[in-house]
N, C-alpha and C positions, 0 to 999 in steps of 0.2 A: 142334138149336141148339148144344149143347156143341161138336160137331164144327166148325160154322161159326165159332163164337167162337175156337176154337183155330186155325183156318185164318187168320182175320184177324190174330191175334196173331203167328203165324208169318210172315205177310206183312210186318208192321211190323218185326219183328226182322231179317228178310232185307234190307228196305229200309234199315234203319239200318246194317247191316254193309256194304252196297254204297256207301253215301254216304262219300265221301272226306273225313274230318274231321281237321283238324290241331289239335293241342293243345300249345301252347308252354308252358303252365303246368306240364305234367308232363314237358316236354322229351322227348316221344315221339310217335309216330304210331301209334295203335292203332285197330282197328275197335271200334265201340261194341257191347257185348253185355251181357246180364244174367246174373249168376252168383248162384245161390241161396246162402243162408247155409250150408246143409249142404254143398254142393259146395265152397264156399270153405274150410270147415274140413277137409274131406277132403284137398283139395289142399295145404293148409298142413301137415297131418300127413305126407303123402307126401313133401313137400319136406324136412321135418325128418328123416325116416327116411333119405332119400337122402343128405343131408349127413353124418349120423352114419356111415352105411355107407361113404361116400367117405373120411372121416377114418380109419376103421378099416382100409380098404384101403391108405391112404397109410402108416399105421404099419407094416403088414406089408411093404409095398414097400421102405420104408427099412430095415427090419430085415434083409432078405435071408434066404433060405432059409425064408420063411414064418413067421418068429417076430417078435414085437414087439421093438423096441429096448429093452434093459434096462441098467440101471446095473450096473457091476461091484461085487462085494462090497467095502465100504470096509475099509480096514486098521484093526484095533482099536487099533493103536499111534499112529494119526494122528487121534485124535478132535479135533473142532473145539473151539476155545476161545471165550471171550466176545469176544476181539479179532477172531477169524475171522468170527464172526457179525456184529459191527459193520461189518467191511469188506464183508461180503455185503450188508447193508442199505444201505451206502453205494453199492454197485454198483447196486442197485435205484433208489436216489434219483437217481444220475447218469444212469441210463437214461431215467428220467422227464424229467429236465431236458433231455437231448439230444432226446428226442421232442417236448417242448414247443417247443424252438428250431426244429426242423424244421417243426412244424405252424405256428408263427408265420410262418416264411419263406413257407410256402405260402399262408397267409391274406393276407400282405402283397402278393401279386401283384395289381396294380391291375386294375380292370375293363377289358374290351376297348374300344378306341376304335371305336365302331360307324361313325362317319363315315369313318375310314380304311378300315375293312373294306368299306364300300359303294363307296368309290372303287376299291379293288382288285378288287371284283367287279362293277363297273358293266358293264352290258350282258350279264351272264351269265344273268339271268332271262329267262324266256319272255315276249316282248312287253313288257318293262318299259320300254324306251326310257330307260334310266337314264343317258344322257349319258356314253358311254364316254370322250369327250374332255374331260370336265369336270375341272378341277383340284381341286375341293372339292365336298363334298356337305353341304347344310344338313339336319341331322337335326331333324325337327319333333317327334318323340316316339320314345322307345325304351324297351324293357323287357327284362330278362334275369333268369332265376332267380338269377344271381350277385348281383343287387341285394338279395336277401333274405338276412338274416343266417343263419337256420337252414340254408338250402340251401348257402350259402357255407362253412358250418362242417363239412359232412359230410366232405369230402375231408380237411381238416386233422385232424379228430378221428380218423379211421381211420389216417391217416398217423402221428399221434402214437403210437397203439397199436402199429402195425407197426414203425416206426423204433425206438421204445423197446425193443420185444421183440426186435428183430434185434440190437441192440448189447448187450443185457443179458448174455448168456452170455460175450461177448468181454470186457466190463469185469470180470465176476466172475472170469474166468480170470486177468486181470492183477492183481487186488487180493487174491485169496484163493489160498492154496496148494492144490495139487491134492488132496492127501489130505483135509484138513479140508473142502474144497468138496464132495468126494464124500460125506462124512458128511452135510452139510447137504442136498444134493440127495436122498440116499437117504431121509432122515427126512421131507422134504417129500413125496416121491413115495409112500412107503408110507402116508402119512396120507390120500392121496386115491386111490391105485391099489394093486392087489395086486401085490406082488413087485418093487417098485422100477422102475417104468416110466420110461424115459429119454425125456423129451419134447423135448429140445434139437434133434434132427434135424427133428422135425415143426414145432417153433417157428420154426426157421430158414426152412423152405420156406413155411410159412403166412404169416409176416411179409413175406417177399419178395412173395408173390402179392397179399396185402392192400395192401401199400405201392404196388405198381405199379397195382393197380386204383384206389386212392385218388387217385393222380396223374392217371390217365386220366379218372376221374369229375370231378375238380376242374376240369381244363382243358376237359372237355366241357361242363360247366355254364357255364363262363366264355364259351365261344363261342356258346352258344345265345342267341338274341335275336329280338325282333320290333322292327323299326324302320320309321318313316315318314319319307320325304323328299318333296320336291316332285314327284319322278318317279313315286313309287308306294310300295308296301309291300314289305318284304323280311323274310324270316325264315330261320333256320337251326337245325337240330335237333342234328346230330351232326358231329363234326370232319371226317369223311370225305365229308360231303355238301356239294354246292354250295349257295349261297344261292338260295332260291326268291324270285322277284319277280313282282309284278303291277302294271301301271299303274293309275292311279286310274280311268280310264275303263272298266276291267274290273269295278269294284265294282258289285254289283247290290243289296246290302242291308247295312245296318249296324244291329245290334241289341244291346241290353243284355239278356242272358238271365238270368232270376232264379234258375232251378234247373236241375239236371241229374241224371241217373240214374247212381248209382255202380255199380261192378262187382258189388256185392252185391245190386243191385236197389233200394237205398234212395234216396229222393229227397233230395238235398242242396240246401239253399237257400244259394247262394253266387253273387251277381251277377257276371257276367263278360261279356267282349266277344266278339261273334260277327260276322265279316265274310264275306259270301258273294260269290263271283265268278261271272262269266258262264258259266264251265265247270262250275259246280256245286260247286266246291271251297269249303270253309268253314274259315276261320281262327278257332279258339277260343283266346282268351287269358285266362288267369286262372281256369280251371276247378279247378286243383289247388292253388291258393294262396289264402290268406285275406288280402286287402288291402282297404283302404277302397274303396267303390264309386266314389268320385270319381276314382280312378286310371284306371278303365276308361271312365268318363263323359268324362273329359278327352280320352282317346284317340279316343273315338267322335266327339266334337265336331270334333276336328282332322281326322279322316277325312271327316266330313260336309262341312266347308268345302272340302276338296280335290276331292271328287268330286261334290258337289251332291246327294247322297243323304241323305234325312232319317233321323234316328236313331229306331228303334222300340224299344219295350220289350215283351218277350214272356215268358211264364211259363217255357217250356221248348222247346228245339229238338226 
């Protein structure tokens, strides 16, 4: 009996993995699987160790000849004064201000006009019949992670840190003389690291990488969407992917799903929308975000009117 039960569970897991499931709420397309809490903790620890090891290798790489980058010994005759320290603090403040300005500019990028995007991509979806010759598209309903404030803040927040960290050494070089600045950096470094580690080369590369990643993430979130028009349903996950489209006559089931199974195996109660198509593909919208249920019920009713399929409520897919 235990063997038979294990076989049935394995069959269920394999079936879940083979089912092609689309999840716009997470802006990703992942197979569903169950991860135990212990395995999740082990993987988290491994990722942490790998990141720390990568940072250490980066330090050695930048140092050249296998040594960490180190600050030169400061000149005892060029000790920093109170005025030098105030200018250094001013440099930190200005770096934060510049980072905030950059983050605000990123935040101010308006949401994508999904109607224009659908016009540009009309006819690209398989069997969508999206009216390639139409001059305009009437969007009946649309949703994007960019509509959610926390998701929209991710890119600007990391861009603030990256942009501010990138300009800080340059502003400090302009405002503080080299000798006193070296004393300030040496004192700060020795308070946290042994022997005056010079973090400026690492900071420069790290901020560059994080800043570019923040920009890519921000505009990737902006482009991700699910939209309904009179021709069908359309969604896009990544900037390099074409819009996926399905005509309304391809819809086989519309359901409000009450719960789903998280990666850790925990059952999460979060109502979301599931739309299944004739080819077995399932569009899940709202699994990874917490929004009022009426948001998904409204979408389900619009879809139901367009395709004539009744809305069902299910406990879990």
